[in-house]
N, C-alpha and C positions, 0 to 999 in steps of 0.2 A: 462607520464609514461602509458605505456604496458600493457594490461589486463591480468594479471596471468593465466587466460583460457577464454578458449573458450564461447562465447555469443552464446546459442542453442535455435533458436526458436522451442517449441514444440507444436506440431496443432493435431485437432482432438481428444481431450483427454475426456475420459468419468469418470467423478466423480457421476453419478447418479444420478443429483440434481432432476429428476422427482418422486426420489424414496421417501418413506414415512418418511422424515426429520422433526421431530417434530418442531413445531412454534417454543418453545423455547430450541434451540438445543446446548445450550453453559450451561452443570450441569442444564435443568429448568430456568435458570434463567431471568425473564424478560429481565434486564438492560444489563447484559450481553451480550446477545442473539443479542438484538435489537442495540447493540451501536456495536457491527460487522455487523450487517446490515445496519445499516447507513453509514459504511463505503463503503459497498461494493454497496448501489447505487452512493456515489460518483465518484467511480470508471469508468466507462466505458465515462463519459465526461473529465475527468480528466485525463483517457488514452488519449484519443484526444487532446486533450490543450498540454500535455507533446510531444506528436508527430509532433504537427504542430510548437512548440517553435522549438524545433531541427532541424525541417525543412528550418526552415525560414534562417539556416546559413548552410546548405548542399553544397550547392555549390558551396560555399568557402572554404571546405575544399581540401585540397591537397594533407594530408597524406592516402595515402592507407587504410590501417589497421582502421583509423578512419572513414573513409567512410563505410567500411564492418562493421566496429562494428554499423555505425545509423542504416543501413539497417536491422541490427536482433535486435535491440534495436525498432525499428519499429515494426518488425515483433510480436517480444514478447509482447510490450504493446497493438497489434491490439486482440494480443489473448486473455489477460487478459480484454477487454471490452467484447469481444465476452462471454468469460465464465461467467463472474457478472452479462451481461446481461439475460444470462439463471437463474442463482442462483436470479436474481432479479423480475423474472415472480413469483416465489414462494411465494416474498411477496408483488405481486399486486395481486393474489388468495387470499391474508390474509384480503384484504382489504385495503393495505399500497397504499396511491396515489404517488408510483411512478413516473411516470409523471410528478407530481407538484415538486418534489423532485429535480428529474432530468432536470426537466427546470430551477429551482434556481439554482443547479451547472451549466448551460450552460449559463446561464444567466451571472453571476458570471465573469464566465474564459474566454468565448468568447464577451459579451456583456458587462463588465467593463475592465476587464485585458488586453485583445488582443484589444481593442478598445482602452482606455485610457492610456496605459502604452507601452513604447517603447518594442521593438523585444528585444532587450539587456536585459532590465529590467524583460519579460517574462522568458527568456530563464533561468535568474539568480534565478524566480520562479520555475522553472523546476528544477535544479541542487538542491535547497532547498528540493524539494518535495521527489525528490530521494535520498537525505539521510535520509529524514525521515523514508520513504518506508524502508531503507537498515537497521534504525534503529528497525523497528515495526518486518521486519524478524527475529529481534533476541528478541523481547519483547514477537510477539507471542510464541514463543516455552521455556517461563518459565514454572514452573512447576504449576504456581498458575493462567495462563493464559488459556489454552486451555485446562486441562488435562482432562475434562469431559464435551470435547466436542464431536456432533457426528462423527464417522469415515470420513464422504463425506466431510463436510464441512472444518474440519480438513484438510484433504486433498488438497482440493480446495485452502487452504490459505498458506497450507504447500508450494503446484508447485507455487503459484504467490509470497510467500519469497524466495523462491530458485533463482527463475528467476529476481528477484528487485536483490539480492548478485552479481550476473553475468553481470549485465548492470549497474551497480549504477555510474560509472565512465563517461558514454558515455554523459550526459547533460552535467556534469563540464567539461570534455576535450573541448567540443565545446565552452563553457560560457569563457576559459583560453585562448585555443587556438588560436580561430577563433573571436569571438564577441570582446575579452582583456576587459569583465569585471573586474572592480578594488573592491579592498576587501571591501571599504564600501558597494558597490550595494549586494553584495554576501555574504554580514552577516545580513545586514538591510533585503535582501530577504528571510534570514531562518527565523529570527524574524517574519513577516509578515505572510510566509505559517504557520508557527507553529500557529499563533493565528487563521488565519483563518480556518485551516483546524481542528483546536481543537474543537472553538466554532460551524461550523458547523455541525461537528458531532454527539454534542452535544445535537441540534437543532434538526437533525430530527434524533435521537433517542427520545427524549421526544414526537416529533409528532407522533412517531411511536406506542410508548406508550397509548397515547391519543387515537389514532385508536383502539389497544388491547380494550378500553374499561375503564383503569387505570382512576380513576379520580386525579383531580390534587393534594387532601390531598393525594393520597396513592403515583402518583410520586415524592411527593415533601419527603414523608417518604422516597422513595428510593435513593434521591439526593445524600445525605451527605456519608454514606455506597457506594455509586455508582463511587462517585468522590474518595474517598480515594482509593479505589479499583485500580483505573487508575492512578493518581497523587499524591496518599498519601506516605509516608516517604518509602515504599518496591514497590508503584504502578506500574502497568505493565509497563507504561511509565519512569515513575521517575526513576526506577532502574537503566534506559542506560540514565541516564543523562552527564556522563563521555564521552562516542563517540557523545554524541549528541553538547556537546560544544566545543571537538576537531576542532568542523568547522569553530571556530571561530580563529584558529592559524593561524597566515598566509601564513604561509607554508603546512598547510593542502592538503592532495589527498585523493579522495577514497579508492584508492587501499594500504594508509597507515595501515586502518583498518584490522582485519583477519576479516574472512567469519566465517557465523555460526559454530559453533560446528559439528552440525547434516549436514552440505549440502553435503561431501563427500557420508555417510552414504545413504540421499537420493538421491544422482546423480547416485551412486553405484548400490543399488536397483530399480531405473526407468531404464537403462540401461540395468540390467538384465533381468528384467521381462516386459518392456513394459508399465507396469501397474502404473498409477499415485495414487490409493488407495491404492496399496502395499507400495508404496514409503512413502506415507503417513503414513500407519500404522508400517513402520518401524522406523522413528525420532518418533513416538509419545510410539514407547515401550521403547525408549533410554532417553525419554526428559520427560515424566511422570510420569515415576515410582522410586521409592526408588532405 
């Protein structure tokens, strides 16, 4: 299935990440801020892993459009890793042991997954993770998710999310058309990726809160309301269960899922201004206001 729009690599973007961003940049809330910070720490190694898993099959691709999509996917994911490394430098300056957390991610993805699992399986894992990130692109912009975010961090996550929606089908198409991954492996990979990603992010979140000086008792008191914010009946992730579950339909394809409502607004604003901060602010204005 052809992509309904062009995958556009955007480089040398400035989000002012060296500015005076507060430690708890999301609603002044330690858990909410650190939850997204924990995701950021996983991204540089995660993006490198996705690129590697797709490239495993690049030489076998014969379709010219898919070949170009792989190149553009690689450039976008490479930029995501670079920008999140810049953001993660802020965390390092706050005392977070970024090297240890990134080292764990690297060990999990390259020391375990790439070492002990087949290339077809790691590609299926990549396609599953791309489905998760496409859903996150919607989840980030519900009113309850990032309404009170610092505008610079909000803009960074907005840009990342919008580009995820542009290339959300690339790994899936390689998996289906070239690697010929079957339905059972595809489905199992999503369950595996969902469990491992969420567990890792939660562990990283609480490691950061410990670094911040919160006692075990304080962290436990945060636990239930924070988990409800993420996984409760109307949590930022669970409210999007329907598109998540559609991955298990035998005839599923990522382009059967609609783009986020604010994608075209973001794209128009960015193309007009060339400024990712203004594009992020435009999305914030229509998403998080009544």
